[in-house]
N, C-alpha and C positions, 0 to 999 in steps of 0.2 A: 731334648736339648739340655746342656749342663749349663746353665747361667753363673757359673763360676769361672767356666773355659772360654765364654764368649770374647771377653776383652785381650786374650793375648793371641787370638786368633787372626792372622792379616787374611786380604783377599788374593784372589788370584789373578795373574795377568792373563790376558787370553789374543787369539787374533780377531779380527774384524776391525776395516779403517774405513766405512762407508764413505765418508765423508772427505778422504783422501785423494789427490788426484793421482789415478792411474790406476792400474788393474789391482785388485785386491786379491792378492793369493795366499793371504796370511788366514785367512778363513777357511776350513774344509765344508762350504755349503755348495751345492749346487747351483749354478749361473741359470740353470731353466725350474721351471714351475711346471705341474701337469696342468693340461689344457684344462678350460673352464671353472679355474682357482678363484681368478679374480672377481668372474659373476658370481660364484659362492660366496665370496667373502661380501661383495654388495648386497647379495640377497640375506643376507644373515641381519642386515640391520633392523628389520622390522621384528624379529623375534626376540632381537636384542632387550626390547624394550622390557620383557618380563624375567625373571628367573630363571636360568637354566633349569634344565630335567639332572636333576642330581643324579638320576641313575644313568644317564647317558646311553639308552638301550641302540642308540643307530652307530654311535661312536665304538660302542664296545664290539656288536658285532662285526662291524669294518675291519677294527683292530683283531678280533680273532680270526676273523679268513684271513687276514695279513699273515698271521701267525701260526696259523693251522693250532688253535686251542678252542677249548669252549669259554664263549664268551662270559661265565662268570666267572675266569679266572684271569678276567683283564682289570686291571685297576686304572681309573682316567687321571691322568696328572699333567701340571701345564707344562710339559715339556721333560724331557729325559734326566734333567739333574734334578728335578722336584721327584722323580721317582726314586733316585739314589739317594736323596736326603731323607725319604719315606723310608725307603729300604733301611736305612744306618737308624731312625729313631725308633723302631719296633726289634732290634735285633741287638743294638749295640749300646752300652750302658756305661756310667763311669768307671773308669780304673781297667775296664777293659783293652784287650789289643786286637788288632785287625790287620790282617795280610793283606797290604799294600803293592802294586807291583811300581817298578819305577824304569826306565824314564817312564811316565804315562798321564795320566790326566791328573792335574794336580787337585783338582776339586775334591777326590778323594781323602786325599789326607787331612783336607781342610775339615770335610765333613766329620771323618772321623774324630778329629779335635775337638770339634764343636759339639760332638757327644760326650767330650771328658775322658775320650778312653786314646790309645796310644797306637799310631799306624807303626806297624813291622814292616818296613819296606824290604823288597826281596826283589831281585832283577828280574822284569818283565819277562825274559826269555826260559826264566830255570821256575816262574811262579810254580807252574805245574807241579814240578817236584819237591815242594816244600810241604812240612808236614802242617797238617790245618787243626790238628788237635792242639787244645787249648785255649782258640782264638775263637771269640764271638764270629767272626767274620772272615769271608776271603773274598776279597774282587778281584775280577779278572776282567780284563777291560778288550772285546774281540770284535772287530780286528781293531789291536793295539794302538793308542794314541800317544807320542806322535811316528811312534816306528812303522805303524802300517801292516805287520804281518798279523795273518788271522792263526788262532790256536788252531793243531791238528783236533778235529772231531773227536776221535777215538781215545785221544789222550783225556781232553778235557771233561769226557764224562767219565772216564776210570778217574779222574781229582775228585769230580761229583760225588763219584761213588766213596770213595775216601774220604770225604767229608761229612758225609751221611753218615758215616759209620762213627764219626767222632762227634757228630752232632752241631756241626759248625755249619751255618748255611752258606753258601757262596753266591755273591751279587754280580751277574754279566752284565757286563754294558755291552750293549750290542747297538751302538748309535751310529756306526758305520757298516756294522753285518749287512743291512739291504741292499747294499752296493756288489755285494758277491753272491756268490751260490752256495754257500756253508750253512748246513743247518742250523737254524737256533735250537736255544737252549727252552725256548717258551714251553710251559709246560710240564718242564722233569720235577719229581718233587727234588725238596732238599734246594732249589735253587729261584731267586729271585732275578726277573731279566727285566734290563731299563731298557726302554726303546724311545727314542725321540724323533719326531716328522721334520726336525731343524734338517738336518745334512741332504737326506735323498731326495725330498721334496723341493727344497727352498725356501723354508719358512722361518728363519729363524725368529724372525718377531712375532710369530702367531703363537709362541708358548703352548704347543701342543706335544704329548707324547704318550705314555701309557708303560705300567709294571703290569708281570706276568706272573703269577705264581700258584698254589696248591695247597691245599690242606690247612694247617694252622696258618700258615706261613701269609697264605691269602688273606684269612679273616681278618690278622691281624693289621693288614695292610687295608684293606677298607674298612675296619672301624676307625682307623687312626687318620684316613686320608679326611683332607677339609672339607666341609659339604659347600657344595658348588664350587667347585676347585678348576673347573676346567667351562670355561666363559662360551657363548652360544658360536660366536664366529669360528672359535677352535674346534669346537664341537663337530658344526657343520662343513668346513672347508676341509678339517681331516677327516672327517669320514669320507669326501669325494678322492681328495687326495690317495688315502688307502687301496683305493679301488682302483687306481689307475695303473691296471697290469702292463698296457702298451707301454706307456711311459716309463715305469723301473725297468722293462728291459732294455728298450732304447740306452737310458742312461747307465744302466751296465756294460754296456755293449761300448758305448763311447768311452766309457772310463776304462776301462778294459784295453781299448784302443790306443788311445793318448797315453795311456800311463807307460804302456811297451816302445811308443815311440819317444815318448820322453825320457826313457831312462836308455833305450839306445843311442842318442843324440848326445846325453850329458856323462854317459858311463866311463868317456876317458878322461875327463877335468874332472869331476868329483865321484866320490866315496857315495853310492846311494845304496839305503838300507832297502830290501826286499818288501815289496808292500803288496798286498792285497784290497789295500786303502784309495781314497778316491785325494792322496795325498802322496807326498815323498821326502823322506828327511835326507837333506845333503850334508854330509861333513865337508866340512870349509879348511882348505889349504892356506891359512893366511888368516888376516882379520875380519872377523864376522860383522864388526861395526862396519867397517870399510865397505865390504860386499852388499849389506843392507841399505846405508848410503847412496852408495851408485847406484841400486837397483832401483832407489827411489828416484835420485834423480831423472833416469829413464823411465819413469811410470809404472816400475814394477813393484808390488809392497809386498815382501816375505813375512814369515812370522820369524821371531827371532825365538829360538828353539832351546835356546842359552837357559830359558827360564823353566825349564822343565831338569826336575831333579837327575843327577846322573849327567846330563849333558854341556860342555863347555865349547863346543866349536862347529854346534850347528846352525842351519835354519830349515824350515818347513814350507813346502809349497804348494798348494792346492793344485789339482789337477781340474781345469775349466774348458772352456768351450777350444777348437781345436786352432782358430786364429789367434786366439790369446795365449795358449801353448806355444806356439810357434814363436811368438814376441817372448815371452819368457825363456826359450832357446836361445835365441840373439842377444839376448839382455846378459845371460847366465854365461854366456860363450866367448863374452867380448869384456868383462868386467876386472 
C-alpha cells in the first residue's frame, strides 16, 4: 500500500441495513444459511482459545473441492475483499495503471488507488475487448455487480490468454459465481480468483473467503498474506458451508426461479438489466430518491445504485425468499 495515497482515498458506500425496519433488499446476501452452521459456529468456541492453525488444512481442502483445484492453490483470506486487496498488493505498484470495469464493485478502484496506482475505467460489457498490455492488472467481476450478467466463458478465457501474452495478470472476482452454473477460472495460469463465503452462504459477518492462483502468483499471495489471517470460527464454519452441496443446488434453483418471476412481473414497469446473479438492476423512470423513500415507508429497503460509477437512475434489489419477493413486487408496482 502506498502511504502517500491513503489520505486522498475515500471509503465506498455499500448496501446492507440490518437494523432497518423492513425487508433488506439492499445487500446481495442469501437469506438462508446451510444446515448445521449455527451449531458449527458454537462448537468452534473451545478451539478459539488457541491460535488458529495458520496452514488451515481442512479449510483449504474444502475450498479446493468447492472450486475443483489442488489445495496448494488456495490462499485463505478473511473475506473476498481481503483476497482482492492481497491480490493488488502483490501485483500493483505506485504509478501503475489497472483496467477496472464500470459500473462495478466500487472497492476495485479504491484498492487500486490505495496502491498508488490509477484505475483505467472501461465499460463492464466491453472490458474483455480492451487491450491489457501495459497494465499491471486487469479486473473482471463475474457476474458483474450491480448489472448481474456473467461473462461468456469462452471470451473470458480468450481475454486471459491475451493478458498472459502481455504479462498482465487478471483478477477475477467470483463473489456471485456460486449462484450460477458457470465455470470458475480457479486454477487458470495468470489468473487470481477471489471467492467469498458471504453471499452464497449468507454469512457476511463471518469474514471468510479465499484466493486461488498458480505458479509465482500463488507464491506471492501465500508469502504476503497475514499470519493467522483466518480465525477458528471462520475456518470451521466455512469448511462446513463449502461442503453443503445440496444447499448450494437448492439455492441456485430458488434464485433462478425467483429471478425469472420478478423479471416477468416487473418488466412492463421497469427496464431490468439481464442478470445471472442473485440481484436485479432496475432503471427508474422518475425520481430515484422518491422511489427509495416510498419503498422504505412500505418496509422495502433497496440499494441506491447511483453510487456506482456511470449510473444515475437505477436501484438494485436482491433476490430473497418467495414471500419477500412477492412483497417487493407489490411495492415496486404501486409506488
